[in-house]
N, C-alpha and C positions, 0 to 999 in steps of 0.2 A: 386229447387232441391239442396240438400246438398250432396256433395261428401266427403268421408273420405279419409284420406291419412295415409298410414302406414309408420312408422319410425322405423328403426332398431336401438333401443336405445343402444345396446351393441356396435355396430359399431360407432355410434355417440359419445358416451363417450370415446371409445378407440381413435378415431381420435382427439378429443379435448385434451385428456391427452397427446398424442404424440406431437401434434403441439404446445401445450403450454409449453412443456418440463417440466411438473410437476415432472418427475422423478429426475430432477436436483434441484427442489425447495423444495420438501417435504423430510424431514429428517425422514426416517422410523426407525431409531435407537432411536429416542427420544420418550418419553412417550407422549401420546396425551393429549391435553387440551381441555375440562375438562377430568379428568380421567374416564376410562371406568369401568363398573361394573366388578367384579371379573371373572364371567363366560366369558364375552366378552373379557376381557384382556387375559385370557388363550387362547381363540380361536385365537385372533390376534397374540399372541406370537408364537403359534404353526404354523400358516399360514406363518408368516414372516420367521420363522426358516426353514420351508419347502422350501421356495423360495430363501433361502440363503441371506436374508436381515437382519438377526439377528444372 
C-alpha cells in the first residue's frame, strides 16, 4: 500500500528563503542573468516597483 504525503510548497519555499537569508544575498536592483524577455522584464519591473524594491 502506498501513501501519499501533501507538502505545502508555498510554506516550504517561504521557510527556505527566510532561513537561507536570500533577501540579503539576492540583489533585486540588478538585471537578471540571462536577460528576461521584454514582456517578462516589464512584469518583473512592475512587481519590484510595487514592492518598493526598485
